[in-house]
C-alpha positions as a printed Julia matrix, in Angstrom:
424×3 Matrix{Float64}:
 57.73  64.2   -141.38
 54.04  63.58  -141.87
 53.44  62.08  -145.31
 50.24  61.55  -147.3
 50.05  59.01  -150.13
 47.16  59.39  -152.58
 45.86  56.1   -154.0
 44.54  52.67  -153.08
 46.3   50.03  -155.19
 49.27  47.7   -155.02
 51.6   50.55  -156.04
 50.48  52.65  -153.06
 50.81  49.62  -150.74
 54.43  49.22  -151.86
 55.08  52.94  -151.36
 53.56  52.75  -147.87
 55.63  49.67  -146.95
 58.83  51.41  -148.03
 58.07  54.84  -146.53
 57.06  53.34  -143.17
 60.63  51.97  -142.81
 62.17  55.44  -142.95
 63.3   57.09  -139.7
 62.29  60.37  -141.37
 58.62  59.39  -141.47
 56.72  60.21  -138.29
 53.11  59.73  -139.41
 51.97  58.11  -142.65
 48.49  58.48  -144.13
 47.05  56.77  -147.22
 43.97  58.15  -148.96
 41.89  56.1   -149.45
 44.23  53.11  -148.99
 43.04  49.49  -148.71
 42.85  46.66  -146.18
 46.63  46.14  -146.34
 47.89  49.72  -146.05
 46.66  49.9   -142.44
 49.77  47.85  -141.51
 51.96  50.8   -142.49
 49.9   53.89  -141.7
 46.42  55.33  -141.29
 43.82  55.12  -144.04
 41.85  58.27  -144.81
 38.44  58.03  -146.48
 39.08  60.52  -149.3
 38.84  60.22  -153.07
 42.09  61.02  -154.9
 40.26  63.71  -156.93
 38.57  65.39  -153.93
 41.05  68.27  -153.89
 39.12  70.35  -151.33
 38.85  67.36  -149.0
 42.57  66.69  -149.43
 43.31  70.34  -148.6
 41.3   70.16  -145.38
 43.05  66.95  -144.33
 46.56  68.2   -145.22
 46.13  71.41  -143.22
 44.45  69.65  -140.3
 47.13  66.98  -139.94
 50.35  68.9   -140.51
 51.24  67.06  -143.72
 54.8   67.88  -144.91
 54.8   65.99  -148.22
 52.21  64.5   -150.59
 53.1   61.53  -152.84
 50.62  61.0   -155.69
 50.21  57.37  -156.81
 47.73  57.22  -159.73
 47.59  59.32  -162.9
 44.05  60.7   -162.63
 44.67  63.35  -159.93
 47.88  64.42  -161.71
 46.17  64.82  -165.09
 43.37  66.71  -163.3
 45.92  69.07  -161.74
 46.32  68.22  -158.05
 49.88  69.63  -158.04
 48.66  72.91  -159.59
 45.83  73.03  -157.01
 48.47  73.04  -154.25
 50.69  75.63  -155.99
 47.75  77.98  -156.58
 46.51  77.86  -152.97
 48.02  80.29  -150.46
 47.79  77.77  -147.6
 49.12  74.8   -149.57
 51.73  76.24  -151.93
 54.71  75.45  -149.67
 53.7   71.8   -149.12
 55.62  69.74  -151.7
 53.75  67.39  -154.03
 55.74  64.56  -155.65
 54.04  64.14  -159.02
 54.11  66.45  -162.06
 51.9   69.46  -162.71
 48.99  69.25  -165.14
 50.88  70.35  -168.27
 53.68  67.82  -167.68
 51.13  65.09  -166.86
 49.95  65.44  -170.48
 52.88  63.14  -171.3
 50.46  60.46  -170.1
 47.15  62.29  -170.38
 47.46  62.9   -174.13
 49.05  60.4   -176.52
 49.19  63.12  -179.2
 51.02  65.52  -176.85
 53.6   62.86  -175.94
 54.19  61.86  -179.59
 54.69  65.52  -180.58
 57.11  65.91  -177.65
 59.14  62.86  -178.75
 59.22  64.0   -182.36
 60.37  67.5   -181.35
 63.19  66.21  -179.13
 64.35  63.35  -181.41
 63.37  60.59  -178.99
 63.03  57.24  -180.83
 59.37  56.27  -181.21
 57.08  54.67  -183.8
 55.86  56.73  -186.79
 52.35  58.13  -186.21
 49.55  60.47  -187.27
 46.65  61.87  -185.24
 43.05  62.12  -186.43
 39.74  63.54  -185.16
 36.07  62.97  -186.03
 36.41  65.72  -188.67
 39.38  63.99  -190.33
 38.03  60.43  -190.04
 38.01  59.96  -193.82
 41.69  60.93  -194.01
 42.4   58.48  -191.2
 40.67  55.64  -193.04
 42.76  56.43  -196.12
 45.96  56.68  -194.02
 45.35  53.13  -192.74
 45.62  51.83  -196.33
 49.12  53.32  -196.74
 50.91  51.6   -193.85
 51.77  48.05  -192.87
 49.94  45.66  -190.55
 49.46  45.13  -187.7
 48.7   48.75  -186.81
 48.16  50.37  -183.4
 45.23  52.67  -182.58
 45.52  54.74  -179.4
 42.8   56.85  -177.82
 44.41  60.21  -177.09
 43.12  60.56  -173.52
 42.99  58.38  -170.41
 40.85  55.3   -171.02
 41.6   53.24  -167.89
 44.2   51.17  -169.75
 41.71  50.07  -172.41
 42.34  52.68  -175.11
 45.09  50.91  -177.08
 44.07  48.5   -179.85
 46.35  46.36  -182.04
 44.58  45.61  -185.32
 45.8   42.82  -187.59
 43.59  43.48  -190.65
 42.74  46.66  -192.54
 39.0   46.0   -192.11
 39.37  45.67  -188.34
 41.49  48.84  -188.15
 39.01  50.88  -190.2
 36.06  49.63  -188.18
 37.77  50.35  -184.84
 38.86  53.82  -185.96
 35.28  54.61  -186.99
 33.93  53.37  -183.65
 36.53  55.35  -181.69
 36.05  58.65  -183.51
 32.48  58.65  -184.86
 30.84  56.6   -182.1
 33.0   57.7   -179.13
 33.94  54.12  -178.21
 36.11  55.4   -175.32
 34.1   58.56  -174.68
 35.99  61.84  -174.63
 39.3   59.91  -174.51
 38.89  58.87  -178.16
 37.85  62.27  -179.54
 41.36  62.13  -181.02
 43.07  58.9   -182.09
 46.76  58.3   -182.75
 47.45  55.77  -185.52
 50.88  54.31  -184.9
 53.33  51.92  -186.55
 53.52  48.55  -184.76
 56.87  47.86  -183.07
 58.17  44.33  -182.51
 60.49  43.26  -179.7
 60.4   42.82  -175.91
 58.79  45.4   -173.66
 60.58  46.98  -170.72
 59.52  49.47  -168.04
 62.12  52.08  -167.07
 61.5   54.38  -164.11
 63.1   57.77  -163.59
 62.8   59.98  -160.52
 63.44  63.66  -161.26
 63.41  67.0   -159.45
 63.23  68.81  -162.81
 67.0   69.27  -163.04
 68.72  66.03  -162.05
 67.42  62.47  -162.12
 67.92  58.99  -160.7
 67.23  55.82  -162.69
 65.33  53.39  -160.47
 65.44  49.61  -161.02
 63.91  48.61  -164.36
 61.21  45.94  -164.56
 59.26  43.83  -167.02
 55.53  43.47  -166.5
 53.05  40.97  -167.9
 49.81  42.44  -169.26
 47.87  39.47  -170.65
 45.45  37.52  -168.46
 46.47  34.09  -169.77
 49.63  32.08  -169.39
 51.97  32.28  -172.35
 50.88  35.91  -172.79
 47.47  35.02  -174.17
 44.01  36.5   -173.76
 42.84  39.98  -172.86
 45.0   42.84  -171.65
 44.87  43.61  -167.93
 46.33  46.23  -165.63
 49.25  43.83  -165.1
 49.54  40.24  -163.88
 53.06  40.33  -162.5
 56.52  41.85  -162.78
 60.2   41.0   -162.51
 63.25  43.16  -161.73
 66.07  43.24  -162.86
 65.53  42.34  -166.51
 68.37  40.23  -168.01
 68.52  41.94  -171.42
 68.62  45.4   -169.82
 72.36  45.19  -169.18
 74.72  48.14  -168.71
 75.22  48.58  -172.48
 71.48  48.63  -173.21
 70.68  50.92  -170.26
 73.38  53.37  -171.4
 71.54  53.58  -174.76
 68.27  54.17  -172.89
 69.85  56.93  -170.83
 71.5   58.68  -173.78
 68.73  58.28  -176.36
 65.64  58.54  -174.16
 66.12  59.7   -170.56
 68.48  62.66  -171.1
 66.54  64.01  -174.14
 63.29  63.68  -172.12
 64.6   65.62  -169.1
 66.31  68.23  -171.32
 63.23  68.46  -173.57
 60.99  69.27  -170.6
 63.45  71.98  -169.54
 63.65  73.46  -173.07
 59.86  73.53  -173.3
 59.63  75.28  -169.92
 57.65  72.39  -168.39
 58.55  71.87  -164.7
 58.58  68.21  -163.65
 58.86  66.86  -160.11
 58.09  63.21  -159.74
 58.36  59.93  -161.63
 58.6   59.35  -165.37
 57.66  55.8   -166.31
 58.96  55.06  -169.8
 57.38  52.11  -171.57
 60.03  50.86  -173.99
 60.26  48.32  -176.76
 63.64  46.63  -177.05
 63.81  46.07  -180.8
 67.04  44.37  -181.91
 68.96  45.97  -179.04
 67.61  49.49  -179.62
 65.19  51.3   -177.28
 61.95  52.71  -178.76
 59.47  54.6   -176.61
 55.96  53.13  -176.68
 54.55  55.6   -174.16
 55.23  57.8   -171.16
 53.4   57.6   -167.86
 53.57  60.39  -165.29
 53.7   58.05  -162.28
 55.11  54.7   -161.19
 53.72  51.51  -162.75
 51.68  48.8   -161.1
 52.65  45.95  -160.53
 56.22  47.07  -161.3
 56.41  49.34  -158.23
 56.0   46.32  -155.97
 59.14  44.74  -157.46
 61.06  48.04  -157.74
 60.49  49.06  -154.1
 61.84  45.7   -152.89
 65.14  46.42  -154.67
 65.68  49.93  -153.28
 67.94  49.61  -150.24
 68.32  53.34  -149.53
 65.9   55.61  -147.65
 63.01  56.31  -150.04
 61.81  59.32  -148.04
 65.26  60.86  -148.46
 64.85  60.5   -152.24
 61.34  62.01  -152.12
 62.78  64.96  -150.19
 65.42  65.31  -152.9
 62.65  65.7   -155.48
 60.75  68.18  -153.29
 63.81  70.3   -152.46
 65.43  70.04  -155.93
 68.62  68.44  -154.59
 68.07  64.88  -155.81
 71.62  64.75  -157.2
 72.91  64.91  -153.6
 70.87  61.89  -152.48
 72.03  58.28  -152.46
 70.2   55.56  -154.39
 71.31  52.05  -153.41
 69.9   49.17  -155.47
 69.95  45.53  -154.38
 71.58  43.09  -156.83
 68.92  40.5   -155.91
 65.84  39.67  -158.0
 62.34  40.78  -157.06
 59.33  38.97  -158.52
 55.66  39.89  -158.19
 52.67  37.64  -158.91
 49.3   39.39  -159.04
 46.22  37.57  -157.78
 43.01  38.68  -159.5
 39.27  38.22  -159.08
 37.33  35.57  -160.97
 36.15  37.01  -164.3
 38.77  39.77  -164.45
 39.45  41.73  -166.7
 35.75  41.46  -167.59
 32.97  41.58  -165.01
 34.52  40.11  -161.9
 33.52  38.62  -158.55
 33.59  40.94  -155.53
 33.3   40.73  -151.74
 35.0   37.33  -151.45
 36.67  36.56  -148.11
 40.47  36.24  -148.38
 42.27  33.67  -146.23
 45.8   32.35  -145.91
 47.84  35.58  -146.01
 49.17  34.72  -142.54
 50.92  31.69  -144.1
 53.27  33.89  -146.16
 56.74  34.39  -144.67
 59.18  34.67  -147.59
 57.15  37.22  -149.58
 55.28  40.44  -148.85
 51.56  40.52  -149.58
 50.81  43.94  -151.05
 47.07  44.59  -151.07
 45.38  46.19  -154.1
 41.6   45.71  -154.45
 40.77  44.84  -150.84
 38.65  46.14  -148.01
 37.51  44.97  -144.59
 34.12  43.62  -143.56
 34.1   43.14  -139.81
 37.04  40.87  -139.04
 37.33  39.65  -142.64
 39.46  41.0   -145.46
 37.44  40.91  -148.69
 38.15  41.4   -152.39
 36.74  44.6   -153.92
 38.78  45.12  -157.11
 39.84  43.21  -160.21
 43.44  42.99  -159.09
 43.26  41.86  -155.48
 46.77  41.12  -154.12
 50.38  41.35  -155.31
 52.74  38.74  -153.85
 56.31  40.05  -153.98
 59.53  38.33  -152.97
 63.24  39.2   -153.1
 65.67  36.32  -153.66
 69.31  35.74  -154.71
 68.4   34.75  -158.25
 65.49  34.93  -160.69
 64.54  31.24  -160.58
 64.2   31.27  -156.79
 62.27  34.55  -156.82
 59.77  33.33  -159.41
 59.31  30.0   -157.64
 58.82  31.65  -154.25
 56.3   34.26  -155.38
 54.3   31.65  -157.31
 54.33  29.17  -154.42
 53.27  31.86  -151.93
 50.38  32.97  -154.16
 49.05  29.42  -154.05
 48.96  29.55  -150.22
 46.22  32.22  -150.34
 42.57  31.51  -151.08
 39.4   33.36  -152.0
 36.5   32.26  -154.17
 37.33  32.62  -157.88
 40.99  33.54  -157.29
 43.33  33.36  -160.28
 47.0   34.1   -160.96
 49.48  33.3   -163.7
 52.03  30.62  -162.87
 54.42  31.57  -165.66
 55.41  35.13  -164.71
 59.05  35.7   -165.67
 59.6   32.24  -167.1
 60.25  33.73  -170.56
 63.34  35.37  -169.06
 64.89  32.26  -167.52
């Protein structure tokens, strides 16, 4: 098979690493890819939202399957673009169609979906610019802290946790009346604050059957001890000790099955990944949000624990026979430490030469925000590298990934040295 991955981050690097191992994969292409994905396939200079360019490439290179990494092309309808094109309609796309991608693309849509199908989630109400006054009044009726969520995609920045009524009312006004997050905050979901420990659960589905991939816990804050600003993710660990068989059975019965069945009942076809962001509150799962793709940096840890042929599973999604495919999960622990650019998640340093990756033997260096400049690999993004290891136990995995991150250097580099230590 000839396979095309859309995307350029650590998630796509992990996909490429795993897919390249499959005897079913003949040629692998990554668009646009990064400096690291060239180890596993051929990079293609295409934007993930350049649907016409993607069409030309797919037809010219005999692509048999397209795997979509990030949410933007899914929310913009890349799968529908293929289905509606005579020349492309028989080429499978792994990633949901536009309507189903609204589970991530619209917070209001996903909350309505959960409410309709009795999926446990925090109480909420949605407001627009026209109902701002009602929203300000609504804030006085609930407890604190309170969560404000921009309805649309806001590059991971559209969720605010407000600890005072004044802060909440000011932020709501800025989001709705002053378009703080642009079009994304033309509607705002006000949500009850949940307490507990977060967990990422990943489901692969062909629309009928599903497989539960390894769960993971990711670390969003820039600072050690979970302090400072939110980021795209500073590290991840899989498996997660509290997500034992009893807890995961609750997740399956209360969240996963109602989600898959709800999509069917609503006539929404879904082929791809459902990433369920959960809060474990006193042993009960509550859904914080859905994403219509795999997470990053969780994918790096998850892919290391999948021992079966990933391309076989992707084919199962494409051909709607996923229930006949085998998913084998390693009992070992995978840990990922993300190395970021100086200044991230604010304005960050770019074009810094990266050295030392050749010194890593016990981990895999998944590239994220990297490019090449002559013979040098340079940093181009906020999250630069993801160092992922697989070891017999959690302590060894965390130690190894952290030690290997410190063997790499670029100007301004930073990583957290406490990823996963809350779980030990």
